[in-house]
Residue, then its C-alpha position, 0 to 999 in steps of 0.5 A: m883550586t883557584k876561583e878562576q879554575f872553578m868558574q871555568d869548570t862550571v862553564c864547561i859543565n853548563n855548556k855540556k848540559v846546553n849542548k845535550k840534544g833531545f827529541t824535537l816536536v817535529e821528530l816526535l810527530v814523525c816517529v808517532a806517524i811511522m808507528a801509526v802506519i806500522a800499526l795500521t798495516l799490521a791491523q789490516f793484515v790481521a783483519s785480512s787473514t782472519g777474514a780469509y780464514r772465516r771465508a775458507s772455514g765457511i766454504t768448507k763447512m758448506q761443502e761438508s753440509c752439502q756432501d752430508a745431505l747428498n749422502q743421506i738423500s742418495n742412501i734413502v733412495r737406494n734403500s727404498t722399496s717405494l719412493t714417491i716425489t711430489k712437487e708443488a710450485y710456489a708462484e711467488t718464487g717460481k721454485s717448488k716445494i719437494t716432498m719425498t716419501s720413502k717406504g721400505y727403509m730398513v732400520d734394525g730389521v724394521s721397515k720405516t717410512i722416511l719423509l724428506v721435505y725441501v722448503p724453498g727460500n725467497d731470493k728476493k728476501d735473501d732467504y735460503g731454503k731448508i731440507y728436513v728429514d724424518y727417519d721415523y715418519d708417522a703420517n698421523a703425527e704432528e709435523k715438526y720440521d724444525e727438529l729435523l733439519l738436514t741442511d740449510m743455506v739451500k739455494d736450489f734443490n731438485v730430485s727428478l727421474s734420470t734420463y738419457k739418449d739412446a742410439n736413435g737420439e730419443i730421450i729414455t726415462q730411467n724409472r728406477t734412477v733419480d738425479i739429485f741436484i743441490v746448490l748451497e750458498k753462503n757469503e755469495k759463494e755457491y757449491t753445487q753437487t749432482y748425483k745419480a741414485s738408483l733404487r736397488n731394493s725390491s718389495s717383500e713380495g718380490q715385485t719390482t720397485e716403482l718410482k713415481i713422480q707426481i707434479n702438483d702446481k700450487n696455482q691449480m689448487n684454486p682454479t680460475p673460471d674457464s672464461e678467464k684462463n685455462d687452469g689445466t684441469g679436465e672435467n669436474n676440475e680434476p687435475v690433468v695427470d702428467d704424462e710422466q706420472v701415467e707412464n710410471d704408474e703403468 
């Protein structure tokens, strides 16, 4: 190989090295930007899917909790020989604490007294209500509701005598049937259930089971003087009994 040929080959090799292209800075930045957009889109999709799953799971759990509570409450009503419901209004929230005492509920052949308590929450404080139940209630024992939670997330709850209109349009009260109303809420989603439950048992003496509703207004527990306002009491500061209660007791 002559010197001239060697120099020509060297020049050709160097030209090939010089002409070989790579990524410029602009191309690299564009590539990084595209990858970032794709990664961000995937992240948003995963986050959205995860959030939707959590919301759906939370709603399903809320529905199951509501249905389970409704089933247990209606079962207590149906299998009682005596049922007393007491309501105490809370002036701060406008809602009522509800206490339902059931007698005659048979467990393994033994008659039990069941206590159900609804403690309302405070909407202003985003505090939900709770329902507690004790299947072996002893009036002399210390109450420990925290160990007997039936359901939480309760936005509203009520148990009242069922009514209907007769052919003449008059409202008739069914003394052996109650309307159960419960609303649960989670993540700004509400789930509402209503149910009618009737007492079907009779007492051991064969007498007809009576359902009593006693309504106590918490504001009437500490009545103000008559000169300031009518406290709704009769003589000797005795609470005026609701007409519905008198009718049921008779």
